[in-house]
NUMAR-288272 format. One record per residue (C-alpha): x, y, z; residue in three letters; residue number from 1. Coordinates in Angstrom, 2 decimals. Each point is the difference from the previous one (the first is absolute). Example, Ala and Ser with C-alpha at 12.3 -4.5 7.8 and 13.67 -1.06 7.14 Angstrom:
REM NUMAR-288272
12.30,-4.50,7.80,ALA,1
1.37,3.44,-0.66,SER,2
//
This chain:
REM NUMAR-288272
65.99,86.92,-0.50,UNK,1
-2.11,-1.30,2.91,UNK,2
-0.81,2.67,2.55,UNK,3
1.75,-0.51,3.38,UNK,4
-2.59,-0.20,2.80,UNK,5
0.02,-1.07,3.61,UNK,6
-2.76,-2.62,0.02,UNK,7
-2.62,-1.67,-2.20,UNK,8
-3.05,-1.57,1.65,UNK,9
-2.31,-2.09,-2.17,UNK,10
-2.70,-2.56,0.64,UNK,11
-2.47,-2.30,-1.70,UNK,12
1.81,-0.76,-3.24,UNK,13
-1.63,-3.46,0.03,UNK,14
2.80,-1.43,-2.13,UNK,15
-1.21,-3.17,-1.68,UNK,16
-3.58,1.20,-0.40,UNK,17
-1.01,0.67,-3.60,UNK,18
-1.25,3.44,1.01,UNK,19
3.26,1.08,1.62,UNK,20
1.34,3.15,-1.66,UNK,21
3.55,-1.35,0.10,UNK,22
1.10,1.89,-3.11,UNK,23
-1.09,3.34,1.47,UNK,24
1.58,-0.91,3.33,UNK,25
3.32,-0.80,-1.68,UNK,26
-0.09,3.39,-1.75,UNK,27
-0.62,1.66,3.37,UNK,28
2.84,-1.96,1.62,UNK,29
2.42,0.97,-2.76,UNK,30
-0.59,3.69,0.63,UNK,31
1.65,-0.02,3.42,UNK,32
3.24,-0.93,1.75,UNK,33
-1.13,-0.52,3.62,UNK,34
2.03,-0.58,3.12,UNK,35
-2.78,-2.21,1.34,UNK,36
-3.11,-1.77,-1.33,UNK,37
-2.94,-1.20,2.06,UNK,38
-2.25,-2.60,-1.64,UNK,39
-3.13,0.56,2.08,UNK,40
-1.76,-3.32,-0.56,UNK,41
-1.75,-1.90,-2.79,UNK,42
3.05,0.40,-2.20,UNK,43
-0.62,-3.58,-1.13,UNK,44
-3.51,-1.39,-0.45,UNK,45
0.36,-3.51,1.41,UNK,46
-3.77,-0.47,-0.26,UNK,47
0.59,-0.51,-3.74,UNK,48
2.66,-2.73,0.31,UNK,49
-2.56,-2.76,-0.59,UNK,50
-2.39,2.06,-2.09,UNK,51
1.28,2.19,-2.81,UNK,52
3.55,0.96,1.03,UNK,53
1.62,2.13,-2.73,UNK,54
3.80,-0.03,-0.17,UNK,55
0.71,2.72,-2.56,UNK,56
3.33,1.48,-1.16,UNK,57
-0.84,3.12,2.01,UNK,58
-0.20,-2.11,3.18,UNK,59
3.57,-1.21,-0.47,UNK,60
1.16,3.48,-1.04,UNK,61
-1.36,1.43,3.27,UNK,62
1.83,-2.62,2.07,UNK,63
3.18,0.57,-2.02,UNK,64
-0.28,3.73,0.62,UNK,65
-0.47,-0.50,3.74,UNK,66
3.06,-2.26,0.03,UNK,67
2.01,2.70,-1.78,UNK,68
-1.16,2.64,2.49,UNK,69
0.84,-2.28,2.93,UNK,70
3.45,-0.69,-1.44,UNK,71
0.59,3.74,-0.36,UNK,72
-0.82,0.68,3.66,UNK,73
-3.78,0.53,0.13,UNK,74
-1.51,-1.60,3.10,UNK,75
-3.18,-2.02,-0.60,UNK,76
-2.77,-0.47,2.56,UNK,77
-3.11,-2.14,-0.47,UNK,78
-3.07,-0.10,2.23,UNK,79
-2.32,-2.84,-1.10,UNK,80
-3.69,0.44,-0.76,UNK,81
-2.98,-2.30,-0.31,UNK,82
0.88,-1.04,-3.57,UNK,83
3.60,-0.84,0.87,UNK,84
-0.50,-1.15,3.60,UNK,85
2.21,-3.02,-0.73,UNK,86
2.90,2.31,0.81,UNK,87
-1.12,-0.09,3.63,UNK,88
0.72,-3.73,0.05,UNK,89
3.50,-0.77,1.34,UNK,90
0.45,-2.43,-2.92,UNK,91
-0.85,2.57,-2.68,UNK,92
3.53,-0.11,-1.43,UNK,93
-0.75,-3.38,-1.55,UNK,94
-2.44,1.58,-2.47,UNK,95
1.65,3.36,-0.60,UNK,96
1.70,0.46,-3.39,UNK,97
3.62,-1.12,0.29,UNK,98
1.21,3.27,-1.48,UNK,99
-2.11,2.31,2.16,UNK,100
2.21,2.68,1.57,UNK,101
0.96,0.33,3.65,UNK,102
-2.99,1.50,1.79,UNK,103
-1.05,0.65,3.60,UNK,104
-3.46,-1.47,0.68,UNK,105
-2.26,0.90,2.92,UNK,106
-3.65,0.82,0.64,UNK,107
0.96,3.45,1.27,UNK,108
2.82,2.45,-0.59,UNK,109
0.68,3.26,1.80,UNK,110
1.31,2.66,-2.32,UNK,111
1.47,3.40,0.86,UNK,112
-0.32,2.49,-2.83,UNK,113
2.74,2.44,-0.97,UNK,114
-1.83,2.69,1.99,UNK,115
-0.05,-2.20,3.11,UNK,116
-3.64,-1.11,-0.05,UNK,117
-0.63,-3.61,1.05,UNK,118
-2.28,-2.19,-2.14,UNK,119
-1.36,-3.48,0.54,UNK,120
0.02,-2.00,-3.26,UNK,121
-2.24,-3.05,-0.42,UNK,122
-2.22,-1.44,-2.71,UNK,123
-3.21,0.46,1.99,UNK,124
-1.80,-3.32,-0.45,UNK,125
0.55,-0.96,3.66,UNK,126
-2.39,2.83,0.96,UNK,127
-2.70,-1.13,-2.46,UNK,128
-2.69,-2.03,1.78,UNK,129
-1.01,-1.70,-3.27,UNK,130
3.56,-1.23,-0.60,UNK,131
0.56,-1.13,3.57,UNK,132
-3.41,-1.60,0.68,UNK,133
-1.56,-0.96,-3.34,UNK,134
2.64,-0.02,-2.72,UNK,135
-2.18,-2.26,-2.15,UNK,136
-2.15,3.08,-0.67,UNK,137
3.04,1.92,-1.21,UNK,138
1.14,-2.87,-2.23,UNK,139
-3.47,-0.38,-1.51,UNK,140
-0.19,3.72,-0.70,UNK,141
3.51,-0.10,-1.51,UNK,142
-1.05,-2.66,-2.54,UNK,143
-3.12,1.98,-0.93,UNK,144
1.97,3.23,-0.22,UNK,145
2.48,-1.55,-2.45,UNK,146
-2.87,-0.54,-2.43,UNK,147
-1.12,3.61,0.49,UNK,148
3.53,1.23,-0.76,UNK,149
0.08,-2.03,-3.21,UNK,150
-3.36,1.42,-1.10,UNK,151
1.05,3.55,0.91,UNK,152
3.19,-0.28,-2.08,UNK,153
-1.89,-1.50,-2.94,UNK,154
-2.48,2.88,-0.05,UNK,155
2.71,2.68,0.20,UNK,156
2.24,-1.65,-2.62,UNK,157
-2.59,-1.02,-2.59,UNK,158
-2.83,2.47,0.38,UNK,159
1.32,3.26,1.41,UNK,160
3.56,-0.35,-1.41,UNK,161
1.29,2.73,2.27,UNK,162
3.07,0.64,2.13,UNK,163
-2.08,-0.23,3.14,UNK,164
0.89,-2.30,2.87,UNK,165
-1.05,-3.46,-1.29,UNK,166
-1.10,-1.00,3.49,UNK,167
-1.34,3.36,1.12,UNK,168
-3.66,-1.04,0.34,UNK,169
0.90,-3.07,2.04,UNK,170
2.31,2.08,2.14,UNK,171
-2.87,2.38,0.75,UNK,172
-2.34,-2.86,0.93,UNK,173
2.61,-1.75,2.11,UNK,174
0.70,3.24,1.81,UNK,175
-3.65,0.21,1.01,UNK,176
0.04,-3.62,1.22,UNK,177
3.16,0.59,2.01,UNK,178
-1.55,3.14,1.47,UNK,179
-2.96,-2.04,1.24,UNK,180
2.35,-2.58,1.51,UNK,181
1.95,2.76,1.75,UNK,182
-3.19,1.43,1.47,UNK,183
-1.15,-3.40,1.26,UNK,184
3.33,-0.97,1.52,UNK,185
1.19,3.50,1.06,UNK,186
3.09,-0.87,-1.95,UNK,187
1.56,3.46,-0.18,UNK,188
-0.49,0.59,3.72,UNK,189
1.71,-3.28,0.84,UNK,190
2.98,0.45,-2.27,UNK,191
0.67,3.61,1.05,UNK,192
-0.47,-0.83,3.68,UNK,193
2.52,-2.80,-0.39,UNK,194
2.55,2.44,-1.42,UNK,195
-0.62,2.50,2.81,UNK,196
0.36,-2.72,2.65,UNK,197
3.47,-0.75,-1.41,UNK,198
1.06,3.65,0.26,UNK,199
-0.16,0.56,-3.76,UNK,200
-0.89,3.23,-1.74,UNK,201
-1.62,-1.78,-2.92,UNK,202
-0.79,-3.30,-1.65,UNK,203
0.85,-1.08,-3.55,UNK,204
-1.90,-2.99,-1.35,UNK,205
-1.69,-1.53,-3.04,UNK,206
-2.76,-2.65,-0.18,UNK,207
-2.92,2.33,-0.82,UNK,208
1.11,0.89,-3.57,UNK,209
-1.00,3.57,0.84,UNK,210
2.97,2.39,-0.18,UNK,211
-0.20,2.89,2.44,UNK,212
1.93,2.33,2.28,UNK,213
-2.06,1.58,2.75,UNK,214
0.19,1.05,3.63,UNK,215
-1.81,-1.90,2.70,UNK,216
-0.67,1.33,3.47,UNK,217
3.51,-0.82,1.20,UNK,218
1.96,-1.68,-2.81,UNK,219
0.56,0.24,-3.74,UNK,220
-1.83,-2.56,-2.12,UNK,221
1.79,-1.03,-3.18,UNK,222
-1.24,-2.70,-2.37,UNK,223
2.39,-0.83,-2.83,UNK,224
-2.77,-1.21,-2.31,UNK,225
0.58,-2.86,-2.43,UNK,226
1.21,-1.15,-3.42,UNK,227
-3.25,-1.46,-1.29,UNK,228
-2.62,2.73,-0.10,UNK,229
1.90,3.18,0.91,UNK,230
3.74,-0.39,-0.74,UNK,231
1.33,2.06,2.92,UNK,232
3.10,0.02,2.16,UNK,233
1.41,2.09,2.84,UNK,234
3.37,1.74,-0.40,UNK,235
2.04,1.73,2.70,UNK,236
2.29,2.48,-1.73,UNK,237
3.43,1.04,1.25,UNK,238
-1.43,3.32,1.26,UNK,239
-2.38,-1.88,2.33,UNK,240
-3.06,0.61,-2.16,UNK,241
-2.41,-2.89,-0.54,UNK,242
-1.71,-0.44,-3.35,UNK,243
-2.86,-2.38,-0.75,UNK,244
0.62,-0.63,-3.69,UNK,245
-3.09,-0.77,-2.07,UNK,246
-0.15,-1.21,-3.58,UNK,247
-3.55,1.33,-0.23,UNK,248
-0.84,3.40,1.47,UNK,249
2.05,2.38,2.11,UNK,250
2.93,-0.93,2.18,UNK,251
-0.36,0.77,3.69,UNK,252
2.77,1.69,2.02,UNK,253
0.79,0.12,3.69,UNK,254
2.66,2.36,1.30,UNK,255
1.00,-0.72,3.59,UNK,256
1.82,2.36,2.35,UNK,257
2.95,-1.24,2.01,UNK,258
-1.43,-2.13,2.80,UNK,259
2.25,1.61,2.62,UNK,260
-0.72,3.56,-1.08,UNK,261
-1.77,2.20,2.51,UNK,262
-3.79,-0.35,-0.24,UNK,263
0.28,-2.61,-2.79,UNK,264
-3.43,-1.34,-0.90,UNK,265
-1.40,-2.52,-2.46,UNK,266
-1.33,1.74,-3.12,UNK,267
-3.39,-0.36,-1.55,UNK,268
-0.45,-1.60,-3.39,UNK,269
1.90,1.78,-2.76,UNK,270
-0.72,-0.42,-3.69,UNK,271
1.90,1.46,-2.95,UNK,272
-0.05,-0.58,-3.77,UNK,273
2.22,-2.66,-1.55,UNK,274
//
């Protein structure tokens, strides 16, 4: 039976892209019975609509599952990203699948955890200077990166024939590129400062494809990762514990005290075996 949980938060599935790990994502989704789901941007990859869109059985199965969850009482929230920015257009409903479930859509959500901590949830692209000032660079890199992903998978499948992450090498390289972008744009400073300015204890976002839970100077920094290179998602359990679930490597855990408890403080990074 699916495990009852409070909330699932996932980002960067890139549904429609040939490199989307939709099968693995569906397996992850089937493991839980959440009260709420947050799709933290780039759930669809609209950049592929005119160039290589892949509508697989798993794509429809994911939408069918979300419909079933919505019908059973799960609330769905969707914050658009750079690859599905069409959702920010007031006329987006004309191109959404007719059978897509009822979902609340906004650039930002404010979420109070079971322990009373307040999180700002957003995709994160609006704080990326490349996306906001020179998106053509991002789109050019995306096309090049697709070829790298294909080559990486070919090498793993046909030469190494292992159970390793088929996109692990590309994920490592992309992580280094994203790190350089963050340094140049002071990305982490901007996104955490934004959360603090809105009286939030932490920020949950995607965009970087780099899953992590860590403590900034004043707020918690939580990146949900992705479903291309890393296959990760964030789960809030019914006991208030957060778990960053990883298909490759160790899961990461975050146990929060009650926010209103005397001397309650944000914890440092906590890691435990799967």
